[in-house]
C-alpha positions as CSV (number, residue, x, y, z in Angstrom):
1,M,-6.4,11.6,36.7
2,K,-7.1,14.1,39.4
3,R,-4.5,14.0,42.1
4,R,-5.3,13.9,45.8
5,S,-3.6,16.5,48.0
6,L,-0.5,15.6,49.8
7,I,-2.3,15.7,53.2
8,Q,-5.0,13.3,51.9
9,R,-2.3,10.8,50.8
10,L,-0.2,11.3,53.9
11,G,-3.2,10.9,56.2
12,L,-4.0,7.5,54.8
13,F,-0.5,6.2,55.3
14,A,0.3,7.8,58.6
15,L,-3.1,6.8,60.2
16,A,-2.3,3.2,59.3
17,L,1.3,3.5,60.7
18,T,0.8,5.4,63.9
19,G,-2.7,6.7,64.4
20,T,-3.8,10.3,63.8
21,V,-1.0,12.4,62.4
22,V,-0.9,15.9,63.6
23,F,1.8,18.4,64.7
24,A,1.7,21.8,66.3
25,A,3.5,24.8,65.0
26,C,6.2,25.7,67.4
27,T,6.4,29.4,66.9
28,P,7.6,31.5,69.8
29,S,5.2,34.1,71.1
30,T,6.1,37.8,70.4
31,D,3.0,39.4,72.0
32,N,5.1,41.3,74.6
33,Q,7.9,42.3,72.2
34,K,8.2,45.9,71.0
35,P,7.2,46.2,67.3
36,L,10.1,46.2,64.9
37,E,10.4,49.5,63.1
38,V,12.4,49.4,59.8
39,S,13.4,52.1,57.3
40,E,14.1,49.5,54.6
41,I,12.6,46.0,53.8
42,K,14.8,43.2,52.7
43,F,12.9,40.5,50.7
44,G,14.3,37.0,50.9
45,I,14.2,34.8,47.8
46,I,14.9,31.1,48.1
47,S,17.4,29.7,45.6
48,T,15.3,27.7,43.2
49,E,17.6,28.7,40.4
50,S,20.6,31.0,39.8
51,Q,20.5,34.6,40.8
52,A,21.2,35.5,37.2
53,N,17.8,34.0,36.3
54,Q,16.0,35.1,39.3
55,K,17.0,38.8,39.3
56,P,15.2,39.9,36.0
57,I,11.9,38.3,37.0
58,W,11.9,39.4,40.6
59,E,13.0,43.0,40.3
60,P,9.9,44.4,38.6
61,F,7.8,42.9,41.5
62,I,10.2,44.3,44.1
63,K,9.9,47.8,42.6
64,E,6.1,47.6,42.6
65,M,6.1,46.6,46.2
66,E,8.4,49.4,47.1
67,K,6.2,51.9,45.3
68,Q,3.0,50.8,46.9
69,V,4.2,50.0,50.4
70,G,6.1,53.3,50.6
71,V,9.3,51.8,52.1
72,P,12.5,50.9,50.2
73,V,12.5,47.2,49.4
74,K,15.7,45.3,48.5
75,P,15.9,41.7,47.2
76,F,18.0,39.3,49.2
77,Y,19.2,36.4,47.1
78,V,20.9,33.3,48.6
79,T,22.7,30.2,47.4
80,Q,20.9,27.9,49.9
81,Y,17.4,27.9,51.4
82,S,18.9,28.1,54.8
83,G,20.3,31.5,54.0
84,V,16.8,33.1,54.0
85,I,15.8,31.3,57.1
86,E,18.9,32.5,59.0
87,A,18.6,36.0,57.6
88,M,15.0,36.3,58.9
89,K,16.1,34.9,62.3
90,T,18.7,37.6,62.7
91,G,16.4,40.3,61.4
92,D,18.5,40.9,58.2
93,V,15.4,39.9,56.2
94,Q,11.9,41.1,57.1
95,I,9.8,39.3,54.4
96,A,10.4,36.3,52.3
97,W,9.1,33.9,49.7
98,Y,9.5,30.4,51.0
99,G,8.7,26.8,50.1
100,G,6.5,24.8,52.5
101,K,9.4,23.1,54.4
102,S,11.6,26.2,54.6
103,Y,8.6,28.2,55.9
104,V,7.9,25.6,58.6
105,E,11.5,25.9,59.7
106,A,11.4,29.7,59.6
107,A,8.1,29.7,61.6
108,R,9.8,27.4,64.2
109,R,13.0,29.3,64.7
110,S,13.0,32.6,62.8
111,N,9.9,34.4,64.0
112,A,8.2,34.0,60.6
113,E,4.5,34.6,60.2
114,V,2.7,33.6,57.0
115,F,0.2,36.0,55.6
116,A,-0.2,35.1,51.9
117,Q,-0.1,32.1,49.5
118,T,0.8,32.2,45.9
119,V,-1.8,31.3,43.2
120,N,-0.4,29.8,40.1
121,D,-0.9,31.4,36.7
122,D,-3.5,28.7,35.9
123,G,-5.4,29.5,39.0
124,S,-4.3,26.4,41.0
125,Q,-2.8,26.5,44.5
126,G,-0.4,23.6,44.4
127,Y,2.4,21.8,42.5
128,V,4.0,18.4,42.4
129,S,7.4,16.9,43.1
130,H,9.1,14.8,40.5
131,L,11.9,12.3,40.0
132,I,13.7,13.0,36.7
133,T,16.2,11.3,34.5
134,H,17.8,11.8,31.0
135,K,15.2,10.9,28.4
136,D,17.8,8.8,26.4
137,S,19.0,6.8,29.5
138,K,18.5,3.2,30.5
139,V,16.7,4.5,33.6
140,A,14.0,6.3,31.5
141,T,13.5,3.2,29.3
142,E,13.3,0.7,32.1
143,A,11.3,2.9,34.5
144,K,8.6,3.6,31.8
145,A,8.5,-0.2,31.1
146,L,7.2,-0.7,34.7
147,G,4.1,1.4,34.0
148,E,2.8,4.9,34.7
149,N,4.4,6.7,37.6
150,K,6.5,3.6,38.6
151,G,9.9,5.3,38.5
152,D,10.2,5.4,42.3
153,E,10.0,1.6,42.3
154,Y,12.8,1.4,39.7
155,V,15.0,3.8,41.6
156,I,14.6,1.8,44.9
157,K,15.3,-1.5,43.2
158,N,18.4,-0.2,41.3
159,S,19.7,2.4,43.7
160,K,23.1,0.8,44.3
161,D,23.9,1.3,40.6
162,L,22.6,4.9,40.4
163,T,23.8,8.4,41.1
164,F,21.2,10.6,42.7
165,A,20.7,14.3,43.4
166,F,18.5,16.0,45.9
167,N,17.9,19.8,45.7
168,D,18.4,21.4,49.1
169,P,17.7,19.9,52.6
170,N,15.1,22.7,53.2
171,S,13.3,22.1,50.0
172,T,9.8,20.6,50.1
173,S,9.6,19.1,46.6
174,G,13.4,18.7,46.2
175,F,13.9,16.8,49.4
176,L,11.1,16.3,52.0
177,V,8.4,14.9,49.8
178,P,10.6,12.4,47.9
179,S,12.5,11.6,51.1
180,F,9.2,10.3,52.6
181,Y,7.2,8.9,49.8
182,V,10.1,7.3,47.8
183,F,12.5,6.4,50.6
184,A,11.3,6.5,54.2
185,K,8.0,5.0,53.4
186,N,9.8,2.0,51.8
187,G,12.4,1.6,54.6
188,V,15.3,2.9,52.4
189,N,18.0,5.2,53.6
190,P,19.1,7.3,50.6
191,K,22.5,8.1,52.3
192,E,23.3,4.4,52.1
193,A,21.4,3.3,49.0
194,F,23.1,5.0,46.1
195,K,26.4,4.7,44.4
196,R,26.7,8.4,44.9
197,L,24.3,11.0,46.5
198,I,24.7,14.8,46.3
199,F,22.7,17.9,47.2
200,S,22.9,20.2,44.2
201,G,21.5,23.4,45.9
202,S,18.6,24.3,43.5
203,H,16.0,22.8,41.2
204,E,17.8,24.4,38.2
205,A,21.0,22.6,39.2
206,T,19.4,19.2,39.6
207,A,17.7,19.6,36.2
208,L,21.0,20.6,34.5
209,A,22.8,17.7,36.2
210,V,20.4,15.3,34.7
211,A,20.3,17.0,31.3
212,N,24.1,16.9,31.2
213,K,24.3,13.3,32.3
214,Q,26.2,14.2,35.5
215,V,23.7,12.2,37.7
216,D,21.3,9.4,36.8
217,V,18.2,10.5,38.7
218,A,17.3,13.7,40.6
219,T,14.4,15.5,42.3
220,N,12.6,18.4,40.8
221,N,9.1,19.9,40.6
222,S,6.4,20.9,38.1
223,E,7.0,24.7,38.5
224,S,10.7,24.5,38.1
225,L,10.5,22.3,35.0
226,A,8.0,24.8,33.5
227,R,10.4,27.6,34.3
228,L,13.4,25.6,32.7
229,K,11.4,25.3,29.5
230,E,11.6,29.1,29.2
231,T,15.2,29.6,30.4
232,N,16.8,26.6,28.9
233,P,14.5,24.7,26.5
234,G,17.3,22.6,25.2
235,A,18.0,21.2,28.7
236,R,14.2,20.6,29.3
237,E,13.9,18.6,26.2
238,K,16.5,16.1,27.5
239,I,14.6,15.5,30.8
240,E,12.1,12.7,31.4
241,V,9.8,12.6,34.4
242,I,9.6,9.1,35.9
243,W,7.7,9.8,39.2
244,T,5.2,12.4,40.3
245,S,4.0,13.1,43.9
246,E,0.6,14.1,45.2
247,L,-0.3,17.8,45.2
248,I,1.8,20.1,47.5
249,P,0.3,23.4,48.8
250,S,1.6,26.4,46.8
251,D,4.2,28.7,48.3
252,P,3.8,30.8,51.4
253,I,4.9,34.5,51.8
254,A,5.9,35.4,55.3
255,Y,7.1,38.4,57.2
256,R,8.7,38.7,60.6
257,K,6.1,38.4,63.3
258,D,7.4,41.5,65.2
259,L,6.9,44.0,62.3
260,S,4.7,46.9,63.3
261,E,1.0,46.3,62.6
262,D,0.9,49.3,60.4
263,L,3.6,48.0,58.1
264,K,2.1,44.5,58.1
265,K,-1.2,46.0,56.9
266,K,0.5,47.9,54.1
267,I,2.3,44.7,53.0
268,Q,-0.9,42.7,53.1
269,N,-2.8,45.3,51.1
270,F,-0.2,45.2,48.4
271,F,-0.1,41.4,48.1
272,Y,-3.9,40.9,48.4
273,N,-4.6,43.4,45.7
274,Y,-1.7,43.1,43.3
275,K,-2.7,41.3,40.0
276,D,-0.5,42.8,37.3
277,E,-0.1,39.9,34.8
278,K,2.9,41.4,33.1
279,V,4.9,41.3,36.4
280,L,3.5,38.1,38.0
281,K,3.4,35.8,35.0
282,P,7.2,35.5,34.7
283,L,7.1,34.4,38.4
284,G,4.5,31.7,37.5
285,W,1.8,33.4,39.5
286,K,-1.6,35.0,39.0
287,E,-2.2,36.5,42.4
288,F,-1.9,36.1,46.2
289,V,-4.6,35.0,48.6
290,P,-4.7,35.4,52.4
291,A,-3.1,32.4,54.2
292,E,-2.9,30.8,57.7
293,D,-0.1,28.9,59.3
294,K,-2.2,25.7,59.5
295,T,-2.2,25.4,55.7
296,W,1.3,24.0,56.0
297,N,0.5,21.6,58.9
298,T,0.7,19.0,56.2
299,I,4.4,19.7,55.8
300,R,4.8,19.4,59.6
301,E,2.9,16.1,59.5
302,L,5.1,14.9,56.7
303,E,8.3,15.7,58.6
304,I,7.1,13.7,61.6
305,A,5.7,10.8,59.5
306,K,9.1,10.6,57.8
307,K,10.9,10.4,61.2
308,I,8.4,7.7,62.4
309,A,9.0,5.6,59.2
310,E,12.8,6.0,59.7
311,V,12.6,4.8,63.3
312,E,10.4,1.9,62.3
313,S,12.9,0.7,59.7
314,N,16.1,1.4,61.8
315,K,17.6,-2.1,62.3
316,D,20.1,-0.7,64.9
317,L,17.3,0.2,67.4
318,S,15.7,-2.2,69.8
319,E,12.0,-2.6,69.9
320,E,12.0,-0.8,73.2
321,E,13.9,2.2,71.9
322,K,11.7,2.3,68.8
323,K,8.6,2.5,70.9
324,K,10.1,5.2,73.1
325,Q,11.0,7.4,70.1
326,I,7.7,6.8,68.4
327,D,5.7,7.6,71.5
328,E,7.6,10.9,71.8
329,L,6.9,11.7,68.2
330,N,3.2,10.9,68.7
331,K,3.1,13.3,71.6
332,Q,4.2,16.0,69.3
333,L,1.7,14.9,66.7
334,E,-1.2,15.2,69.0
335,Q,-0.6,18.8,69.9
336,I,-2.1,20.3,66.8
337,R,-5.7,19.3,67.6
338,K,-5.7,20.6,71.1
């Protein structure tokens, strides 16, 4: 069955809930700032898995970039997504690989400007979020018994008896997408719903927590599970997918908006023309294509729709306060189409 994109699915829900769902990028203008001149580029890499696993697949790419751009390039690994966002904000990182949600946050407050989007090694430009459990667990058996892709319903119904792991608060597939589609949309607060709730820090960590039976259910995504099959096939064999989201736009590559135009052009030329399969395939990519900020408006919309759904289901708010907050959110939503 062909999946609709995330924005198609979101639009249907949000239109019914609040009217047209749109949200403007809140990126500060840098038109009058002096271009940033650098003698070295630091490349931020979000923490989808351990540095020990990331380093060998990223370093060949970093070396190629350094050679072709003509400026020393150093990888910048972090243990949390926020580490890359903050490093770009302070100027310690000049270019970064982000997920959709972390890019939107970096564009809002870290002077980030997207210029490229990853293309998967199969030619697609998207991936999906998952809920996963141990394949030998009661959760897997009973969730599958409900029917195809009904694991979210099982998790909501039985949440008080389950332990659950999100990835990182700035992760698109490991937090934002399931937070909205599984929880906010159904009026459930995950902080209150589960026997125990944790943030593991990376997709690899949530997968291993499930494989080792440390948590009952966790978030993950199609790209990270494919990667786990290569790095830890034994763990991957123990994991069952019980829910899959709609398609999420593939990852953005962004640099600081205030880099010199000359350096931006050199970086763009490298990304738009680099297609070495030997180097890109371990990263799960085929190539990069030019990208615009508006591609990730769907993520901005999703964040706002999540807030609206949470306000609607908040029993502690009066109807007057709910209306006030939703009206304010709708004002933000309307900006994007002006």
